[in-house]
N, C-alpha and C positions, 0 to 999 in steps of 0.2 A: 162191415165192421160198424158196431153201434157207437153213436156219439153221446150216449147217455152217460153223464158224469158219474152216476152211481155205479154203473157197470164198469167204467174205467177204474174207479177207486177199488172196487171189489177185485178186479183183475190184479191190480198192483199189490193188494193185500194178500191175495192168494199166492202170487209169485214170491213175495217176501216170506210167507210162512213155509212154502215148499223149500225155498233156498235155505232157510234157517234149519229146517228139519234135516235136509241132506247134509248140511255141515255138521250138525250134531250127531248124525248117524252115518258116518262114512262107510259102514259096512252094509248099507241098505242094498246096493246092487249085488253084493256077494250073497245076500239072502234072497235076492230076486233076480237071478242071472238071466232068466228068460226075457227080462225087460231090455237088456243090453242090446239085443238084436232086434227087438220089436220097436223100441223107441227110435225115432228118426229126427234128424236135425237138418236145417237148411245149410247148404254149402254154396258159396258164391260161384265156384267154378264147376263143381261136380253135381250140382242139384241137391237132391235129398239123399243123405247117407245115414247109415246106422250110427248109433252112439259110439260103438266100438271103433268103427272106421274113422270117425271124427277124432277120437282120442289118439288113434295111431297116427293120423295126419299131423296133429299138433305135436306129438312126440317126435316125429321125424323132422318137423320144422325146427323144433327146439334143439335137437341133436345137430342139425346142420348149422344153426347159429353158433352153437358152442364150438363146433369144429372150426368155423371161420374165425372165431375169437382166439382159439388156441393157436391157429396158424399165424394170425397177426402178431400174437405175443411172441411166438418163436422167431418170426422175421425180425421184430424189433430187438429181441434179445441178441440175435446174431449181429445185427447192425451195431448195437451198442458195444458188443464185444470187439468188433472190428475197430470202432472209433477209439475205445479205451486202449486197445493194443497199439494203435498208431500213435496216439499221444504219448504213451509210456515209452515207446521206442524213440520218439522224437526227443524227449527229455534227455535220454542217455546220449544221443548223438550231439545235441546242442552243447552239452557239458564238455565235449571234446573239441569244440570249435575254437579256433585261434584268430579268426578275423570276421568282419562283418559279412563279407561275401560268402564265407562258409556257413554262417548262420542262415543267410537267405537260401543257399543251396539246400540246406536241410529242411527248411520250412517248405520250399517248393516240392521237395521229394515227398514229404508227408501229405500235404494238402492236394497237390496236383496229381501225383501218381497213386498214392494209397487211398485217399479219400475222395478222389474224382472232383476236386474243386480247383480248376486251373486259374481262377481269378485270385491273385495274391499280390499284395503291395506292402512293402516295408519302407516307410518314410521317416526322415529325421528332421527335427526342428532346430535350425541354427546350430548345426553340428560343429564341434571344435576342430574337426579334421576335414580335409577335402574329400568329398565323396563323388561317385559317379552321379550323373543327372537322375538316374532311375531311383536313387535313394533320397533325393532332396525334395523338400516341400516348402514353398514360399510362405512366409509368415502370414501375409494377408489372406492367402488361400486357405491355410489350415484353420485360421481363426473363424472363417465362415462356417466351416464344418464343426468346429468345437462348440461354437455358440449354440448350435441347434441340437447337437447329438449328445453332448456330454455335460449337461447342466447338473445332473445329480449323481452320475455314475461314470467311472472311467472306462466302462465297457458298454457298448451299444450293440444290441441285436435287433435286427428288423430290416426295413427297406430304406432305400435312398432315392432321392430324385435323380432324374437323368443327368442333371448338371453335376450333382455330387459324385455320381458314378464315374463321370469323365475325369474328375479330379484325381481319382484313385486307380482306375483300371484302364486297360487298353480297349480292346474290342470284344471282350468276353461277354457272354450272356449272363448277366447278374440279376437275380430276382430277390435275393436276400443276402444280408451281410453280417459279419461279426467285426466290429471295430474295437480295438483296445489301445488305450493310451499307455505309453511306456515311460517309466520314471516314477519316482515317489510322488511327484506332483504333475505327472504327464508331460514333463519337460523334454524328455529324450526324443520321442517321436510317436508313431502310430503304426500298428500292424492292421491291415485290412484283408479279410478273407471273404470271397464272394461265392455264392452257390447259385446254380441255375434253378434250384427248387425254391419256390416262394415260401414254403413252410419249413425250410431247413433251419434257419435262424429266426427265432421269434422272441419277443420281449419276455415271455413267461417261462422260457426253457431254463433248465439247470445250467448255471455258469461255472460249476466247479472246475472242469477241465480247462476252460478258457482262462479262468482266474489263475490257476496254477501256471499255465503257459505265460500269462502276463507277468507274473512274479519272477519266473525264471528268466525271461527275456530282459526284464528291467535290470536285474542283477548282472546278467551276462554282458549286455550291451554297455552298461555303465563301465564295466571293467575293461572291455575291448576298446571303447572310445578313449578312455583315460590312458590306456597303454599306448595306443597309436599316437595320441597327442603328445605324450612324453617323448616318444621316439622321434 
């Protein structure tokens, strides 16, 4: 190979002119079909191949990539359909609940059984009625969590520290969480759902279904707690 700058410049100019000519004349090889099998290009794995073979290889690769993209889209579509159906069924069942324990049962049914997320915790802040220990959350404890995770939004999606996980869950493998404050000002309590998948709950994900669940639980639990307190 020559190191002559003039030869290098000439080569670049020739390549540019040839490229422009072929782009402006896409029927060139149709008019010169013999070149398709005569011209050869370098291939990293198969050595030298004809232009036709190289085009076929690129097309097969493109088709494979498209098939993989379509498969991924179909998998995501089925997953989203499953999630939407589970949430929709949960809304209906929650409206039929007449106690806090029934609410928890329905939440567990949906997240543990239908969505494969066994890490679930429903906690109340300073409840007006006496609740089982599993439902209670000490004020100083939940303030630690609130100060870090709910500065701008009553819903938090993402990861927790090991200490924060222990405040909410038992021994489940939790890699990402959805935390939602319940109440107009977050005064009722908190629902925490954990997933073993680090990417299941992320800050940038759509919050529509979780926001709807938060609104329903806020209205429902406020009514149930007031009813139990009056009784």
